[in-house]
N, C-alpha and C positions, 0 to 999 in steps of 0.2 A: 476880419470881415467875414460875414456869412455868405455862403454860396446860395444859388437859386435853383429852382426847378425840381425840388424833391416832392413827389406826389404819390407816396405809397398807400396801401390799404391795409385793413385788418385781416388777420388770418387766424381762424380758430381751429384747433386740432380736435375735431369732434370724433367720438367713437364710431359714428356712421358717416364716413367721408361723403361730402357732397359740396357743391359750390355754394359759397355764401355771397350775398349781395349786401354790401354795407352802404346803406342809402345815402348817408351824408357825404361819402366820398365817391359814390357811384363806381366802385371798383369791384369786379368779381375775382375773388382769389380762391383757387382750388385748395381745399383743405387736405391735410396729410393723414395717413394712418397714425393713430395715437398710441405709441408704445408707452404704457404707464409703468415705469420702473420705480418702485418704492425702495430706496436704498437706505441702509443704516441699520440700527439695532433691532428694528421690528420688521425687517423685510420678509420674514417667514409668516408673519401674522396676516394671512390673506383677507380676513374679514375685519381687519382693524378699521375703526371708524374714520381714521385719518384719510383713507382712500376717498371717501365721499366729500371730505372737506377740502382737499387739495385739488385744484383745477389745473395744475401745471402738468407738463409731460412727465416730469420726474420729481420725486421728493427725496432730497438728500439730507443727511444729518452729519454735522461736523462737531466733534468733541472740542470743548474749550480746555486747553491745558490747565492742570492743577485745579480742576473744577468738576462738579457733577453735571454741568450743563451740556446738553446736546442741542445745537442750534439748527433750526429747520431752514433749508435752502430750497426754494421752489425754482425748478429749472424749466425753461422754455427753449426747446431745441430750434436752432436756426432753420429757416425754410431752405430746402435744397434748390428752390427756384430763384433764390436771391443770391447776389454776389457774395463771395466768401469774405468775411471780415477778419481783420488781423488781431482784434482784441475782443475778449468777452465783455459783457456788461453786467455790472452789479447795481441793483436797485435797493435803496434804503428808504423805508417809510418813516412817518412822523412819530411823535411821542404817543404812547398808549395805543398804537395801531398795529395791525398785522398785514399780511401779504394780500388780503382780499381787496384792498383799495386799489392795487395795481392790476387787478384782474376781476373786475366786478361782474362782467358778463362778456359773452363773445363779441358783442357789438360795442362794448365799452371796456377795452382791455389795453392798458398802457404796455404791459408785458408782451402781449400777443403782437401788438403793433411793432415793437422792437425786434422780436424774433422773426416776423415776416420780412423785415429788412435784411435779415441775415445775421443778426447779432445773437450769439449764444447768451441768453438772458437769464440772470439769477436774481431772485428776490430773497433777501435775508430777513428772517424773523429773529430779532435779538432776544436775549434771555427774557423770559416772562411774557412773551407775546406769541400769539398764534399756536403753532404746533411744536414749538421748541419745548424741550422736556428737561426736567431736573429730578434726580432721585438717586437713592442708594438701593441697589438691587439686593434685597436680603436673601436672595437665592445664593449669594456668595457665602452667606453664613451657613445656610442649610444646603450646601451643595451635595451632601450625601442624601439619598432618598430616605425619608423618615422610616419607611418600611424596613430598611436594612437594620435599623436599631430596635424598632418596636412596632407592634401592630397599632394602627391608629385610624382615626377618621380625620380627614384633613380639609376643612373648609379653607377659603382663601380670603386674605385681607389685602386690600389694595394700598400699596405704599408708593405714592407719587406715580400712579399709573402702572406699576409693575406688581406682579402677584408674588407673594411670599407665602410659603407653606408653613402654617403654624399648627403644631400637633395639639389636639384638644382632649384626647383620651388615650391613656396608656393602659394596656392590658398586661404588658410584659416588657421588661427592659432586657435587651440582648444585642450587643453586650454593653455593659456600663461604660466602658472606655470610649465608645463612640459618642454616647450622650455627653460625656464629660468634654470631649473634643468640641462638640457643638456649643456647649456653654462657654468654653474658652474663646471660640471665635465670636460668639455673641457678645461676650464681655469686651473683647477688643473693639468690636464694631460700635458698641454703645459709647465707649470711651472716645472713639474717633468722631462719632456724631456730635458729642458734646463739645469736643475741641474744635471741629470744623465749623459748627454753627455759631460758636462764640456765645453760648448761652450764658446769660448773666442774671443777677438779681435773685430774688427769693420766690420765684414763681412756683406754684404747686407742681407743675409738670417737671420743672428743673430738679426739684428736690426728690421727686419720685424716681426719675431716671437715675439720679446719682445714688439713691438708696438701692435701687435694683442692681446697679453696677457693682456696688460694694458687696452685696450679697453673692452675686455671681462670682466675683473675684475670690470671696472667702471660700466658696464651694470648690472652685477649681484649684485653689492653693492648698486645699486640705485643712484649712483652719476651722471649717464648720462641718459637722456630720452631714453625710449625704443620705437623705431619706426620700422615698417616693413622694411623701406628702409635701416636702419642700419643693420638689420639682413641679408638682401639680399646682401648688400655690403660686410659685413664681411664673408658671406658664400662664395662669389666668391674669395675673397682674401685668405680665408682659403684653398680652393682647390688648388689654384696656389702656395701658399707658401708651403703647405705640400708636393706637388710634388717636388719642389726644395729642400725642407728639406730632403726628402727621398734620393735624389741623393747625397746630401752632407754627409748624415749619412753613406751611403754606402762607400764613399771614406775616410772619416775622422773618425767619431765616431765609426763606426762598424769595423774599422781596427785599433782601438786604444788599442792594446795589445802587450805584449812581451812574452818572454820565461817563465817568472815567472808566468804569468797567466795560461799557460799550466800546469806548475809544481804544483802550489798551488791550482788551482781550477778545471781544466778540468780532469786531470788524477785521482785525488782523487774522484771526483764525479763519474767517470766511474767505478773505482774499487769498490766503495761502491755499485753501482747499480748491478754490476756483482755478488758480494758476496751475495747480497740480493736475487737475482734470483737463484743462483746455490747452495747456502748454503753449501760450503765446510766445513768439520768438524772442521778444524783448522782455518778457516776464511782466508786462503791464496789462492793466484792464481799464476800461472806461467805468465811470460811476455816476449815477444820477441819484440825488437825495432830495426827498420832499420834506419840508419842515425840519424836524429834528434830524432827519436823515442828511439834509444838506449841512446842518450845523456839525454833524459828525465828520463830514468830508472836509469842511473848513478846518476843524480842529485837527484832523489827521495831517493835513498839509502843514499847519503851524507846528505841530508836534515834531514832524519829520525835519522841518527847517531848523528847529532849535537843536535837534540831535545830529544834524548833518547827515541824515539818511535819505535815501530815495523813497518816495512815497509809494512807488509801484503803480501810479495812476497815469494813464495816457492823457486823459482829459476828465473834467468834472463839470457836471451841470447841477445847479441848485435851484429848487423850486420853492419860493416862499420861505427863505432861510436867511438868518443873520446871526452874527455873534454878539450884536449889540442892538437891543430894541429901545434903548433909552430915548432916542429922538422921536419916537413914534407914540401913537396912542393905541398901542396894541391891546386887544381885548384879553390877551393872556394875563394882563394885570388883575383880572377878576380872580385868578387863582392865587395871587400873592397873599391875600388875607388868610388863606388856608395853611400857608407854610409855617408860620410861627406856632399856631395851635397844634398842628400835627407833631411838631418837634417837642413842644412842652408836654403834651399829653402822651407822647411816644406812640402815636397812631402810625402803624407801619405802612399803610397804603391808602390811596384815594381811589375808590372803585369807579373810575370814569365810565367804563362799559356798562355796568349795571345801572348807574345813575342815568345815563343817556337812554337806556332801554326803558327805564321807569317813566321818564318824562316825555318820551316820544309821542304818546297820544295827545299831550298838551301842545305839541308843536305843529301837528298836522290835522287835528280835528277840533271842532268848535268846543269851547270858545277861543281856541288858539292863544291861550294865555302865555305860552312860551314860543310863539312862532318866530320871535326875533333870533332864536338860536339857529334857525335854518340858515340865516345869512352868514353865520360864522363858517358854514360849510360850503354853500353854493349860492351864487347870484344868478344862476341860469335856469332855475326851475327844473331841476333834474327830474327824470322819469321817476314817478312815485315808487315803483317797485324797486328800482335800483337805489333810490334814496333810503328806503326802508331797510334794504339789505345792508347798505353801508353803515347806517346808524346802529342796527341791531347786531351786526357781525364783525365790524372792523375795529371796534375799540376794546381796549383791555384795561388793566389796572396800572396806576402810577405809584411806584414806591415813593415813600416820603423823602428818602435820601435823594432820589432823582429830582424831585420837585425843588428841594432845598438848594441843590447845586444849580439847577437851571434858572432859579430866580436871579442869579447874578447877571443875567443878560440885561436886566433893568438897572444895574448899578454901574458906578463909575469904572471904566476899564472893560466892561462887557464880561462875557463868560470867562470864568476862571476854573482851575482844577479844584479838587476837594480840599487841598491845603490852603487855597486862596492866595497862593504865591505865584502861580503861573497864569498869565492872561493870554489867551489864544490870539487875540488881535495883534499883539506886539510882534509876533513872528511871521504872520501871514504875508506881509509885504515882501518877504524873501522868496516866496514861492514862484516857481517858473513853470507851473503846470497850467495849461489853458483852462479857463473857467468861463462858463456861461451862467450868469446870475439872472434868473427870471423872477419877476414880481407880477402880482395881479392888481389891477387898478382898484378893485373893491375888496382886497384881502384885509379883513379886520384883524386877523391874528398876526400876520407879518406884513404890515403895510409897506408900500414901495420905499418910503423913507428909511425904514429899518433895513431893507435889502440893500439899498444904496450905501448905508453907513458902513457895511462890510465891504461891498464891491469897490468902493473908492480907495480902499487900502492896497489893492492889488495893482501891480505895475500895469500901465495902460496896454502894453503889448500882449498881456496875458489875460485880459478881462473883456468880456462882452456883457453889457448890462441891457436888459430889455424889460419893458413894462407892457403887459398885454391888457387890452381893454380900450374901447373907444367911447367917446361921449354919448353917442347914440346906441351903444351896445355892439356886440356883446360885452358884458362885464365879466371879470374873473375874480371870484372869491378864493379862499384858501384851497379847497379841494378841486375847484374848477381847473386848476393848473395840471391836474392829473386825470380827471374824469368828467369834466364838464361837457355840455352838449356840443360846443364848438371847438373843443380842444384839438380834435383831429384836423381841423381846417387851419388852425393858427399856430398853436404851441408845438404840436408834434413835428410838423415839417421844419420848424425853426431849430429845435434841439437835435433832430436827426441830421440836418445839414451840418451843424456844428460837429457832431460826433464823426460823421464821415470825413469831414475836412481834416480831422485830427486822427484818423485811423490809418495813417500811412505806415509803411514798414519802418 
């Protein structure tokens, strides 16, 4: 049962501290000094563009084991004026979205609301979304300064956002042994790239890299005479090929993941990182998931029940989420016709973000040809500036493998793993973690009947199911559960009541 009487307000940590009045709540909350700490691999790069993109108090990066991925974690520090909470809070967003949806503006910020209540709040951007990064730092290959071996001019080529120095002009080799060492490391790294990326087929870039690798190996093994012309020729080819290689990796190799990668690698890495930093006494944290974020939480609980492991979750809130959409008329079915062609044609990604940005004028300006798309997001007539920011900045790209796995939510048995042998619904009834499952009355993406289809599986003593929306309004569409006009009056108090009730020692 939910408790009553929670009435908090928003708190935005602005660089220029001053009191903020949040009109819809009529609460004045003094803001705090904003200590912006950008932690992780680029913390020394003070002019990095990510500073202006991240609106959190801190931006952390967590490395995914056995992977080149570094996942972005936006951290919102708890207000010192709020009661101390026993557990940190993890926020997970939906498919093809980033952290912006949880922090759209000072007056419309799910994350700020939670931190103002005293929760140490972290928003995860899974691989491929937002500020999460992927790449091989080729400085590992050229970790000796080129000038130590030869005089050169060294322009820069960006490889996955990291700069690698490529020598373009040799006036003198000194000494040869150092250059040979560079080629040895380069050969090893190219072999590693080919192996890690699982490059297959007869693509031009594939054959070019393999040919380059063979020639590098021949030189380093002494099977091929070592001449300056060979070095220069290989140098030019290397630059051209690596540029093309980068583009192909962006579309294929770096979008080569599915739902199980999020479940088995990204979320556990983020949870462990948060536990390490926050040190909750019982090692647990709260988690709130919107859309696919909630699906990930359901799947986490199911996965842990099957393996007999503790989930590490003190409580879970899902917003517009389900493991089985088959009883509903979800508009996600519009994406299903794309699944088979993408598989047959080996199309690596569905560029949701660019598509929405391209059609945005048709949704909000005459002749309003695609205005129906707006209702997929909100039924509450969002502020136009915020709506524009959400559509143009919150959406990313969907890897085809992710789409192909998620389409199982419309099939018998609901969502399954990539092997199609493990169905997450089957083990969820064993969960003993308190869950609040929230639905929106006009959610076209995950209608209430879909939310209920999963909620009904959970033992009664551990589930609270709530549909928001009234016949006379306000109504709640998919994003309204996170950032609608009335969400602070209805949804936020409900879920924070639930969290605080389960935040005991």
